[in-house]
C-alpha positions in Angstrom: -16.3 42.9 18.7 -16.3 42.9 22.3 -18.0 39.7 23.8 -19.3 41.7 26.9 -21.0 44.2 24.7 -22.5 41.3 22.4 -23.8 39.3 25.6 -25.5 42.4 26.8 -27.1 43.2 23.6 -28.1 39.7 22.9 -29.3 39.2 26.6 -31.4 42.3 26.5 -32.7 41.4 23.2 -33.9 38.2 24.5 -35.7 39.5 27.5 -37.4 42.1 25.1 -38.6 39.1 22.7 -40.1 37.2 26.0 -41.6 40.5 27.3 -43.2 41.3 23.9 -44.6 37.8 23.7 -46.1 38.0 27.2 -47.4 41.4 26.6 -49.3 40.1 23.3 -50.9 37.4 25.3 -52.5 40.2 27.5 -53.8 42.3 24.5 -52.7 44.8 22.0 -52.2 47.6 24.4 -49.8 46.0 26.5 -47.9 45.4 23.6 -48.0 48.7 22.2 -47.0 50.2 25.3 -43.7 48.0 25.4 -43.0 48.9 21.8 -43.5 52.6 22.3 -41.4 52.5 25.7 -38.5 50.9 23.3 -39.0 53.8 20.9 -39.1 56.7 23.7 -35.8 54.8 25.1 -34.4 55.6 21.5 -35.6 58.8 21.1 -34.7 59.9 24.4 -31.0 58.8 23.9 -30.6 60.2 20.5 -32.4 63.5 21.4 -30.5 64.0 24.8 -27.1 63.4 22.8 -28.1 65.9 20.2 -29.5 68.8 22.5 -27.2 68.6 25.4 -24.2 66.8 24.3 -23.3 65.5 27.9 -22.7 62.0 27.1 -21.7 59.4 24.2 -21.8 55.7 23.8 -19.2 53.2 23.2 -18.8 52.6 19.6 -18.4 48.9 20.5 -22.2 48.3 20.6 -23.0 46.1 17.5 -26.5 47.7 16.7 -27.2 51.5 16.8 -29.5 54.0 15.2 -27.1 56.8 14.8 -25.9 57.7 18.1 -28.4 55.4 20.1 -27.3 51.9 20.8 -30.6 49.7 20.2 -30.0 47.6 23.3 -30.5 50.7 25.4 -33.8 51.4 23.9 -34.9 47.7 24.7 -33.3 48.2 28.2 -35.6 51.4 28.7 -38.7 49.6 27.7 -37.9 46.6 30.0 -37.2 49.1 32.9 -40.2 51.3 32.4 -43.0 48.6 31.2 -41.6 46.5 34.2 -42.0 49.2 36.7 -45.5 50.2 35.6 -46.5 46.4 35.8 -45.2 46.3 39.3 -47.0 49.5 40.3 -50.2 48.2 38.9 -50.0 45.0 40.9 -49.3 47.1 44.0 -52.9 48.6 43.7 -51.4 52.3 43.5 -53.9 54.9 42.1 -53.3 56.5 38.9 -52.8 59.8 40.3 -49.8 58.4 42.1 -48.6 55.7 40.0 -46.0 57.7 37.7 -44.2 58.6 40.8 -44.2 55.0 42.1 -43.0 53.9 38.7 -40.0 56.6 38.8 -38.8 55.4 42.1 -38.7 51.9 41.1 -36.7 52.9 37.9 -34.3 55.1 39.3 -33.6 52.7 42.1 -32.0 50.4 39.3 -29.9 53.4 38.0 -28.4 54.4 41.3 -26.9 50.9 41.1 -25.4 50.7 37.9 -24.7 53.7 36.3 -21.4 54.5 38.0 -20.4 50.9 37.2 -21.3 51.4 33.6 -19.3 54.1 33.1 -16.2 52.5 34.5 -17.1 49.5 32.0 -16.8 51.8 29.0 -20.4 51.6 28.0 -20.9 55.4 27.9 -18.8 58.4 28.8 -19.9 61.4 30.3 -18.1 64.5 29.1 -16.4 67.1 31.2 -17.1 65.1 34.5 -14.5 63.4 36.2 -14.4 60.2 38.1 -14.7 62.0 41.5 -17.2 64.6 40.5 -21.1 64.2 40.7 -21.9 61.0 42.0 -18.9 58.8 41.6 -18.7 60.4 37.9 -22.0 60.4 37.2 -23.7 64.1 36.9 -26.6 64.9 39.5 -28.5 66.0 36.2 -28.8 62.5 34.8 -30.4 61.1 38.2 -32.8 64.1 38.1 -33.5 63.1 34.6 -34.1 59.6 35.4 -37.0 60.5 37.8 -38.8 62.4 34.9 -38.0 60.2 32.2 -40.0 57.3 33.6 -42.7 59.8 35.0 -43.2 61.5 31.8 -43.8 58.2 29.9 -45.9 56.9 32.4 -48.2 60.0 32.7 -49.0 60.0 29.2 -49.3 56.1 28.8 -51.8 56.0 31.8 -53.9 59.0 30.7 -54.1 57.2 27.4 -55.2 54.0 29.1 -58.1 55.7 30.6 -59.1 57.6 27.6 -59.0 54.3 25.4 -61.1 52.3 27.9 -64.1 52.3 26.0 -62.4 53.4 22.6 -60.1 50.6 21.7 -59.1 52.5 18.6 -57.4 55.3 20.5 -55.0 52.4 21.7 -52.8 52.8 18.6 -52.1 56.5 19.6 -49.8 54.8 22.1 -47.2 54.6 19.5 -47.1 58.4 19.5 -46.8 58.7 23.1 -43.0 58.9 23.1 -43.1 62.4 21.5 -45.4 64.5 24.1 -43.6 62.2 26.8 -40.1 63.7 25.6 -41.5 67.3 25.6 -42.8 66.9 28.9 -39.5 65.6 30.2 -37.6 68.5 28.5 -40.0 70.7 30.4 -39.4 69.1 33.7 -35.8 69.6 33.4 -36.2 73.4 33.4 -35.8 74.0 37.4 -32.7 71.9 37.4 -31.1 73.7 34.6 -31.8 77.1 35.8 -31.0 76.4 39.8 -27.9 74.2 39.1 -25.7 77.2 38.3 -26.7 78.9 41.2 -26.8 76.1 43.6 -23.6 74.1 42.5 -22.0 75.1 39.1 -19.2 72.6 39.5 -19.0 69.8 36.6 -21.5 67.1 37.4 -22.9 69.1 40.5 -26.4 69.6 41.6 -26.7 66.6 44.0 -28.2 69.2 46.8 -31.2 69.4 44.1 -31.6 65.7 43.2 -31.4 64.4 46.5 -34.4 66.4 47.9 -36.3 65.7 44.6 -35.7 62.1 45.2 -36.9 62.4 48.9 -40.0 64.0 47.7 -40.7 61.3 44.9 -40.0 58.5 47.6 -42.4 60.1 50.2 -45.1 60.3 47.6 -44.4 56.6 46.5 -44.6 55.4 50.0 -47.8 57.0 50.6 -49.2 55.5 47.2 -48.0 52.0 48.1 -48.8 52.0 51.9 -51.2 54.8 52.7 -54.8 54.5 53.2 -55.4 56.0 49.6 -54.9 52.8 47.5 -56.9 51.2 44.7 -57.4 47.5 44.0 -54.4 45.5 42.8 -54.1 44.3 39.0 -54.6 40.6 39.7 -55.3 39.5 36.4 -54.4 35.7 36.2 -52.9 36.1 32.7 -50.5 38.9 33.9 -48.5 36.9 36.6 -45.7 35.8 34.0 -45.0 39.3 32.9 -44.9 40.4 36.6 -42.4 37.8 37.3 -40.5 38.7 34.0 -40.5 42.5 35.4 -38.6 41.2 38.7 -36.4 38.9 36.8 -35.3 41.5 34.6 -34.7 43.8 37.5 -32.8 41.4 39.4 -30.7 40.3 36.2 -29.7 43.9 35.8 -28.6 44.5 39.5 -26.6 41.1 39.3 -24.8 42.0 35.8 -23.6 45.2 37.4 -23.0 43.8 40.7 -20.7 41.1 39.0 -18.9 43.7 36.8 -18.4 45.9 40.0 -16.6 43.0 41.6 -14.7 42.2 38.5 -13.5 45.7 38.2 -12.3 45.7 41.9 -14.6 48.5 42.8 -15.7 46.6 46.0 -12.3 48.0 47.6 -11.5 51.2 45.6 -15.5 52.2 45.9 -17.1 50.6 48.8 -19.9 52.9 48.7 -20.9 51.7 45.4 -20.9 48.0 46.6 -23.1 48.9 49.5 -25.5 50.7 47.4 -25.7 47.9 44.8 -26.5 45.4 47.6 -29.0 47.5 49.6 -30.8 48.1 46.3 -30.7 44.3 45.3 -31.8 43.4 48.6 -34.7 45.6 48.5 -36.1 43.5 45.6 -36.8 40.9 47.9 -39.5 42.5 50.1 -40.8 44.4 47.0 -41.6 40.9 45.6 -43.1 39.7 48.7 -45.4 42.9 48.9 -46.5 42.5 45.2 -47.0 38.9 45.5 -49.2 39.2 48.7 -51.2 42.0 47.2 -51.7 40.2 43.8 -53.1 37.0 45.6 -55.0 38.9 48.2 -58.8 37.1 48.4 -61.2 39.0 46.1 -58.3 40.4 43.8 -59.9 39.1 40.5 -59.4 41.7 38.0 -60.3 40.4 34.5 -57.8 40.1 31.5 -58.4 43.8 30.6 -57.2 45.0 33.6 -54.2 47.0 32.1 -56.9 49.0 30.2 -59.5 49.2 32.7 -57.6 49.4 36.0 -56.5 52.8 35.8 -60.1 54.2 35.9 -61.1 51.8 38.8 -58.1 53.1 40.8 -58.1 56.7 39.6 
């Protein structure tokens, strides 16, 4: 058994357990959202490998459900739930929140995906190391935008619908199904345009970069524009907000260390630059969240996760 894989699996599992405990302290819905995000991650990985057959995971992972390593589902949950928590703390209105969630999530993937394949964690089929983005197909990054977006759209809608009907919260466990369907629909434009724009293996960056720019522009308006809601300043949510940032920094550091260990700092200096810039961006993001979370008059109640989206819609 590869100790690196085991360490990654144990680390992600430990973070997930802590995240689950903190979510339960806030209420049933935050916990159900975390669990459903993990289920969505496993469904996503299993479904993508069966439908598209574009990649496969290393057999060295200790625990897997068919083709999907359990640690990947747990990591998806930590990334998505953490992004949503940060977005809530920024006071982003519900109509923009899924876009901000997506930008927060993909800022991690851009830093680690090209490193992960060189670690052997997963392998992209029919894509060479010099194709796409350093061996990662553009379609993967495009999909990342809509993976988080689709889950967030459905989850935030259910939060709003269940505000006064708490029994609806249990429907959160079914969210992975419509979210995955919404993701598949979102991939249609890229799938249709890629053969026309860039048919090369792993191609399509000309489609991804404008998409990322559009998401980033909307996210910037949502965070700094005049159309903002009230930040979720619930006192009982501060610990899981800190965990969200700790998880993001941990992911950055794990793959930054791997990048240096593999010698990519000299062979692929662009990957090092991107990793450092995106890691450094966590600092001002954390400062912004802290300043809004602690703003005078920001005293959302302990049910903020459920009630906040309606106030900020």
